[in-house]
Structure formats: C-alpha cells, structure tokens
C-alpha positions as CSV (number, residue, x, y, z in Angstrom):
1,M,71.9,-75.7,17.6
2,K,72.5,-72.6,18.2
3,R,68.6,-72.0,17.4
4,L,67.5,-74.2,20.3
5,I,69.9,-72.5,23.0
6,F,69.1,-69.4,22.0
7,A,64.8,-70.3,22.3
8,G,65.9,-71.8,25.3
9,C,66.7,-69.0,26.7
10,L,64.1,-66.4,25.3
11,L,61.4,-69.0,26.7
12,L,63.3,-69.0,30.5
13,A,63.2,-65.4,30.6
14,S,59.7,-64.8,29.5
15,G,59.1,-67.0,32.1
16,T,60.6,-65.7,35.0
17,A,59.1,-62.2,34.2
18,S,56.1,-63.8,34.4
19,L,56.1,-65.1,37.7
20,A,56.5,-62.0,39.5
21,D,52.9,-61.1,37.7
22,G,50.7,-60.7,41.7
23,M,53.1,-60.4,43.5
24,F,53.3,-57.3,46.3
25,W,56.9,-55.9,47.3
26,V,56.9,-53.2,50.7
27,V,59.0,-50.5,50.4
28,G,60.7,-47.9,52.2
29,N,60.4,-44.3,51.2
30,R,62.6,-41.8,52.6
31,A,60.8,-38.7,51.0
32,T,57.7,-39.5,52.6
33,G,58.8,-41.3,55.5
34,K,56.2,-43.8,54.8
35,C,56.2,-47.7,53.5
36,N,54.1,-48.2,50.5
37,I,52.7,-51.8,49.1
38,V,53.6,-52.0,45.2
39,T,53.2,-54.6,42.6
40,K,56.2,-54.2,40.9
41,N,60.1,-55.3,41.5
42,P,61.1,-51.9,43.5
43,V,64.6,-50.7,42.2
44,I,66.4,-49.5,45.8
45,Y,67.6,-45.5,44.8
46,G,67.4,-42.5,45.7
47,D,64.1,-41.9,48.3
48,I,63.5,-45.7,48.2
49,W,66.1,-47.0,51.1
50,F,64.7,-51.1,51.2
51,G,62.5,-53.3,49.6
52,D,60.7,-56.4,51.1
53,G,59.2,-58.8,49.1
54,P,58.0,-60.8,47.3
55,Y,54.7,-61.7,48.9
56,K,51.9,-63.7,47.5
57,S,48.8,-61.5,48.7
58,R,48.4,-57.4,49.4
59,A,47.2,-59.0,53.3
60,D,50.7,-60.7,53.4
61,A,52.5,-57.5,52.1
62,K,50.1,-55.6,55.2
63,I,51.3,-58.1,57.7
64,A,55.2,-58.3,56.8
65,R,55.2,-54.2,56.8
66,S,53.7,-54.2,60.2
67,G,56.5,-56.6,61.2
68,I,59.1,-53.8,60.3
69,R,60.4,-51.6,62.3
70,A,61.4,-49.0,59.9
71,C,57.6,-48.7,59.1
72,P,55.6,-46.5,60.9
73,A,52.1,-47.6,61.7
74,L,49.7,-46.3,59.4
75,T,47.0,-43.6,60.8
76,P,43.6,-44.4,60.9
77,D,42.6,-42.0,58.0
78,E,45.5,-44.0,55.9
79,Q,43.9,-47.3,57.3
80,K,41.0,-46.5,55.5
81,E,42.4,-45.0,52.5
82,E,44.5,-48.0,52.2
83,D,41.5,-50.6,52.7
84,G,39.3,-48.7,50.2
85,A,42.2,-49.3,47.5
86,D,41.6,-52.9,47.9
87,K,38.1,-53.0,46.6
88,P,37.5,-53.3,43.4
89,A,35.4,-49.9,41.7
90,D,31.4,-50.6,41.1
C-alpha cells in the first residue's frame, strides 16, 4: 500500500512540473528598471521584485506587461529586438 501511495505522489509531482512547460511570466527587475518575460516560474528574491503569471502565450504576457504600472513602456528599439526574438531562426 505504501508503494502505491508513493508511486501516486511521484506521478502527481512529475505531472505538475510538466504543466509549467510553455508558460510565460512577467517579472520586474529592480536592477535594470525593466520588466522581462521569462519562461520559468520566477523566484522573487534580490533584484526581482515581482512576478505575474503564468500566461499561456508570449502575446498574453506582453499584453499583461503593458497593463502593469511598474513596467515602463518599451522603446522602439527594444520592441524590434523583442519581436525578433519571437521568430524562429532560419
């Protein structure tokens, strides 16, 4: 019986970890004064002062970032750089 419970817990833990795959979070970086979109659940410590999410797509995270007061607007150069990061390399 203990083996069955242990196996169930192990299965549940591995399934929960895989649910975070493909998710996006918005994090505020105090050192740079900017907000970044990351693909791993952020640890709020040190220079990271907040995390918001998860979001199912990068586009959803961008929309959320634009609505967060602590996040400054991106400059046109930063916007181009970020848009280029979304496209796969040829």
